[in-house]
C-alpha positions as CSV (number, residue, x, y, z in Angstrom):
1,M,-8.0,19.7,34.8
2,V,-10.9,17.4,33.6
3,G,-10.4,18.6,30.1
4,N,-6.7,17.7,30.1
5,A,-7.5,14.3,31.4
6,V,-10.1,13.7,28.7
7,E,-7.7,14.8,26.0
8,S,-5.0,12.5,27.5
9,V,-7.3,9.5,27.3
10,R,-8.3,10.5,23.7
11,D,-4.6,10.7,22.7
12,R,-3.8,7.4,24.3
13,V,-6.6,5.6,22.5
14,A,-5.8,7.3,19.2
15,N,-2.1,6.6,19.4
16,A,-2.6,2.9,20.3
17,T,-5.0,2.4,17.4
18,V,-3.2,4.3,14.7
19,G,0.0,2.4,15.7
20,L,-1.5,-0.8,14.4
21,F,-1.5,0.6,10.9
22,A,1.6,2.7,10.9
23,Y,4.2,0.2,9.6
24,A,4.3,1.5,6.0
25,D,5.2,4.8,4.5
26,Y,2.3,7.3,4.3
27,P,1.2,7.1,0.6
28,L,-0.1,10.7,0.3
29,A,3.0,12.5,1.5
30,E,3.4,14.2,-1.8
31,S,-0.3,14.6,-2.6
32,F,-0.3,18.4,-2.6
33,A,2.0,18.3,-5.6
34,Y,-1.1,17.5,-7.6
35,P,-3.5,20.4,-6.9
36,G,-7.0,19.9,-8.2
37,D,-6.5,16.2,-9.0
38,P,-9.6,14.4,-7.7
39,G,-8.1,10.9,-8.1
40,L,-10.4,8.0,-8.8
41,F,-13.4,9.2,-6.8
42,G,-13.6,12.9,-5.9
43,P,-15.3,14.9,-3.2
44,G,-18.8,14.0,-4.3
45,S,-18.2,10.3,-4.0
46,V,-19.5,7.8,-1.4
47,T,-16.1,6.3,-1.2
48,W,-14.5,9.4,0.4
49,R,-17.0,9.4,3.2
50,V,-17.2,5.6,3.8
51,M,-13.4,5.2,3.9
52,S,-13.0,8.1,6.2
53,D,-14.8,6.4,9.1
54,V,-13.1,4.3,11.7
55,T,-15.1,1.3,10.5
56,A,-12.6,1.1,7.6
57,M,-10.2,-0.5,10.2
58,L,-12.8,-3.2,10.8
59,G,-13.3,-3.7,7.1
60,G,-9.6,-4.3,6.6
61,I,-9.4,-6.9,9.3
62,R,-12.6,-8.5,8.1
63,A,-11.2,-8.7,4.6
64,L,-8.1,-10.5,5.8
65,I,-10.3,-13.1,7.6
66,V,-12.7,-13.7,4.7
67,Q,-10.0,-13.9,2.0
68,T,-8.5,-17.0,3.7
69,A,-11.7,-18.9,2.7
70,H,-10.5,-19.2,-0.9
71,P,-8.0,-22.1,-1.1
72,E,-6.0,-20.7,-4.0
73,V,-5.8,-17.2,-2.6
74,V,-4.8,-18.3,0.9
75,A,-2.2,-20.7,-0.7
76,G,-0.6,-17.7,-2.4
77,V,-0.4,-15.9,0.9
78,H,0.9,-19.0,2.7
79,D,3.5,-19.8,0.1
80,H,4.7,-16.3,-0.7
81,S,4.0,-13.9,2.2
82,A,6.1,-13.1,5.3
83,Y,3.0,-12.2,7.3
84,Q,4.1,-14.3,10.3
85,E,7.4,-12.4,10.6
86,D,5.8,-9.0,9.8
87,P,2.1,-9.1,10.9
88,L,1.6,-5.3,11.2
89,G,3.6,-4.7,8.1
90,R,1.0,-6.6,6.0
91,L,-1.9,-4.8,7.7
92,S,-0.2,-1.5,7.1
93,R,0.6,-2.2,3.5
94,T,-3.1,-3.1,2.9
95,T,-4.0,0.2,4.6
96,S,-1.5,2.1,2.5
97,Y,-3.0,0.6,-0.7
98,V,-6.5,1.5,0.4
99,T,-5.5,5.0,1.4
100,A,-3.7,5.7,-1.9
101,T,-6.5,4.3,-4.1
102,S,-9.3,6.0,-2.1
103,Y,-7.8,9.5,-1.6
104,G,-4.7,9.8,-3.8
105,A,-4.3,11.9,-6.9
106,M,-4.1,9.7,-10.0
107,P,-0.2,9.5,-10.0
108,E,-0.5,8.1,-6.4
109,V,-3.3,5.7,-7.4
110,R,-1.2,4.4,-10.3
111,A,1.8,4.0,-8.1
112,A,-0.2,1.9,-5.6
113,L,-1.5,-0.3,-8.4
114,T,2.0,-0.7,-9.9
115,A,3.3,-1.8,-6.5
116,V,0.6,-4.4,-6.2
117,R,1.1,-5.8,-9.7
118,R,4.9,-5.9,-9.0
119,A,4.3,-7.8,-5.8
120,H,2.0,-10.3,-7.6
121,V,4.4,-11.3,-10.3
122,P,6.1,-14.1,-8.4
123,V,3.0,-15.3,-6.6
124,E,2.0,-18.5,-8.4
125,G,1.9,-22.2,-7.5
126,T,-0.5,-25.0,-6.7
127,S,-3.0,-25.1,-3.8
128,E,-3.7,-28.0,-1.5
129,R,-6.5,-29.2,-3.7
130,G,-4.2,-29.4,-6.6
131,L,-5.4,-26.3,-8.5
132,P,-2.9,-23.8,-9.9
133,Y,-3.0,-20.2,-8.7
134,S,-1.6,-16.9,-9.9
135,A,-2.1,-13.6,-8.1
136,D,-2.5,-12.0,-11.6
137,A,-5.4,-14.2,-12.5
138,P,-8.6,-12.2,-12.9
139,A,-10.7,-14.6,-10.8
140,F,-8.4,-14.2,-7.9
141,A,-8.1,-10.5,-8.3
142,S,-11.9,-10.4,-8.3
143,W,-12.1,-12.4,-5.0
144,V,-9.6,-10.2,-3.2
145,H,-11.1,-6.9,-4.5
146,N,-14.7,-7.9,-4.0
147,V,-14.1,-9.1,-0.4
148,L,-12.3,-5.9,0.4
149,V,-15.2,-3.8,-0.9
150,D,-17.8,-5.9,0.7
151,S,-15.9,-5.8,4.0
152,F,-15.7,-2.0,4.1
153,L,-19.3,-1.7,3.2
154,E,-20.6,-4.2,5.7
155,A,-18.5,-2.7,8.5
156,Y,-19.9,0.7,7.7
157,Q,-23.5,-0.5,7.4
158,Q,-23.3,-2.2,10.8
159,Y,-21.1,0.1,12.8
160,G,-21.0,3.4,10.9
161,P,-22.6,6.7,12.1
162,E,-25.7,5.6,10.2
163,P,-26.3,3.0,7.4
164,L,-26.1,4.2,3.8
165,P,-29.4,4.1,1.9
166,R,-29.6,1.5,-0.9
167,E,-28.7,4.0,-3.6
168,A,-25.6,5.2,-1.8
169,A,-24.5,1.7,-1.1
170,D,-24.9,0.8,-4.7
171,S,-22.9,3.9,-5.7
172,F,-20.1,2.8,-3.4
173,V,-20.0,-0.6,-5.1
174,G,-20.0,1.0,-8.6
175,E,-17.3,3.5,-7.7
176,Q,-15.1,0.6,-6.4
177,A,-15.7,-1.4,-9.5
178,N,-13.7,1.1,-11.4
179,L,-10.8,0.4,-9.1
180,G,-11.4,-3.4,-9.5
181,R,-11.1,-3.2,-13.3
182,M,-7.8,-1.3,-13.0
183,L,-6.6,-4.1,-10.6
184,G,-7.5,-6.7,-13.2
185,A,-10.7,-8.1,-11.7
186,D,-13.2,-9.3,-14.3
187,D,-16.2,-10.3,-12.1
188,L,-17.6,-7.1,-10.5
189,P,-21.1,-7.1,-9.1
190,K,-23.1,-3.9,-9.8
191,T,-25.0,-3.5,-6.5
192,A,-24.4,-3.9,-2.8
193,R,-26.8,-6.8,-2.6
194,E,-25.2,-8.6,-5.6
195,L,-21.8,-8.0,-4.1
196,H,-22.8,-9.4,-0.7
197,N,-24.3,-12.5,-2.2
198,W,-21.4,-13.0,-4.6
199,V,-19.0,-13.1,-1.6
200,A,-21.2,-15.0,0.8
201,T,-22.2,-17.8,-1.6
202,H,-19.0,-18.1,-3.6
203,P,-18.7,-21.7,-4.7
204,A,-14.9,-22.1,-4.6
205,L,-14.6,-21.7,-0.8
206,E,-13.5,-24.4,1.6
207,R,-11.3,-25.0,4.7
208,T,-7.7,-25.9,4.1
209,D,-4.6,-26.3,6.2
210,A,-3.4,-22.9,4.9
211,L,-6.6,-21.3,6.1
212,R,-6.3,-22.9,9.6
213,E,-2.7,-21.6,9.8
214,A,-3.6,-18.2,8.6
215,M,-6.6,-17.9,11.0
216,A,-4.6,-19.1,14.0
217,F,-2.2,-16.3,13.3
218,L,-4.9,-13.7,12.6
219,T,-6.7,-14.7,15.8
220,D,-3.6,-14.4,18.0
221,P,-0.8,-12.5,16.3
222,P,2.4,-11.8,18.3
223,L,1.8,-8.1,19.0
224,P,3.2,-6.0,21.9
225,G,1.1,-4.6,24.8
226,L,-1.5,-2.0,23.7
227,A,-1.3,-3.1,20.1
228,S,-2.4,-6.6,21.0
229,I,-5.3,-5.3,23.1
230,G,-6.5,-2.9,20.3
231,Y,-6.1,-5.5,17.6
232,R,-8.0,-8.2,19.6
233,A,-10.9,-5.8,20.2
234,L,-11.1,-4.9,16.5
235,F,-10.8,-8.5,15.4
236,A,-13.7,-9.6,17.7
237,T,-15.9,-6.8,16.3
238,A,-14.9,-7.5,12.7
239,V,-16.1,-11.1,13.1
240,T,-19.6,-9.9,13.9
241,T,-19.9,-8.5,10.4
242,I,-19.1,-11.9,8.6
243,P,-22.1,-13.9,7.4
244,P,-22.7,-17.4,8.9
245,R,-21.4,-19.5,6.1
246,L,-18.1,-17.6,6.0
247,R,-17.8,-17.8,9.8
248,T,-18.2,-21.5,9.6
249,I,-15.5,-21.9,6.9
250,T,-13.0,-19.6,8.6
251,G,-13.8,-21.0,12.1
252,V,-14.8,-17.8,13.9
253,S,-17.9,-17.1,15.9
254,A,-19.9,-14.1,16.9
255,S,-22.5,-13.3,19.5
256,A,-24.9,-10.5,20.5
257,P,-22.7,-9.4,23.4
258,R,-19.9,-8.9,20.9
259,V,-22.1,-6.7,18.8
260,A,-22.8,-4.5,21.9
261,V,-19.2,-4.3,22.8
262,G,-18.2,-3.6,19.2
263,T,-20.7,-0.7,19.1
264,R,-19.1,0.9,22.1
265,L,-15.6,0.3,20.8
266,I,-16.3,2.0,17.5
267,R,-18.0,4.9,19.1
268,T,-15.0,5.4,21.3
269,L,-12.6,5.1,18.4
270,R,-14.7,7.6,16.4
271,W,-14.5,10.0,19.4
272,A,-10.7,9.6,19.7
273,L,-9.7,9.6,16.0
274,G,-12.3,11.7,14.2
275,A,-12.5,11.4,10.4
276,S,-9.5,10.1,8.4
277,P,-6.8,12.7,7.9
278,S,-6.4,11.4,4.4
279,W,-9.9,12.6,3.6
280,W,-8.8,16.1,4.7
281,V,-5.7,15.8,2.5
282,A,-7.9,14.9,-0.6
283,L,-10.4,17.7,0.1
284,E,-7.6,20.2,0.7
285,R,-5.8,19.1,-2.5
286,V,-8.9,19.7,-4.7
287,G,-10.0,22.8,-2.8
288,A,-13.3,21.3,-1.7
289,P,-15.1,22.5,1.5
290,L,-14.8,20.5,4.6
291,P,-17.9,18.6,5.7
292,T,-19.6,20.1,8.8
293,D,-20.9,16.8,10.3
294,V,-17.5,15.3,11.2
295,E,-14.3,16.4,13.0
296,F,-10.8,16.1,11.7
297,L,-8.8,15.7,14.9
298,R,-5.4,14.4,13.7
299,P,-3.2,15.9,11.0
300,P,-1.8,13.4,8.4
301,P,1.8,12.3,8.9
302,I,3.3,14.9,6.5
303,P,6.2,17.0,7.8
304,G,5.2,20.6,8.5
305,I,1.5,20.0,7.9
306,E,0.5,21.2,11.3
307,T,0.6,24.8,10.2
308,R,-2.0,24.1,7.5
309,F,-4.2,21.6,9.4
310,P,-7.2,23.2,11.2
311,E,-7.2,22.8,15.0
312,S,-10.8,21.6,15.0
313,T,-13.5,21.1,12.4
314,G,-17.1,20.3,12.3
315,S,-19.4,19.4,15.2
316,G,-18.3,15.9,15.7
317,T,-20.3,12.6,15.3
């Protein structure tokens, strides 16, 4: 009876959280059609481990916050995005892109990049400070990509199972730089420290009306019931990973109690969700052994996959 109650709680937490990111098609639905294809990173990469942890959710939300600090980038979002009408859609599309590029076979990686480039074609205009912007410009691609990588790494370092040593953190940045080049970025720091400083001290950042509007929305999006509760908790935790200058520009604040609450939240989510099922897909696709220090608790959203997915793996974290 107690075991059933615990599993019921686990399922409710998992379903409420996963639902925040489920408003786009699963990008690895055909991944087993490419057996042996390691994609961009492969089973020995730091990327596969970092992106499998629940802290990736924090990283995604943190990136959306920090990216608003660049006036030309946020102008492109303000002028060309329907995020206010489809808030979870944008979050899910970002998640889909990250999943495909992290764990997909190369055809799936290329498809994700093609979709991004296609979406960027009409995104051009003039920002509030009178500067032109184009989503295809290398400088803007660098900002978006570097913030995303920095956000995933900072979230993992602060709330992951244990911080990566310097060499592994640098390897993660180097692996992600390969993706950045494919995206069209031209300013790609080589180490974790260089990346963090590049983002935190970027000279082009300032507050704008577009930033204020985007942050008002990101702080309090119109989400239903449990989705709203889950998002607010993740948002509050994500804010604690943002450096002071960027918190000032974006207008958010953090405190020690939030860190303590965030730590409990992430531990609960890790207990409920386990490792990313997309990591399992990638490992299964290339025939690599499953890690023994994590659990895969949820099968990926691929029809019929339950017969192939193990009931329980690892010893948990």
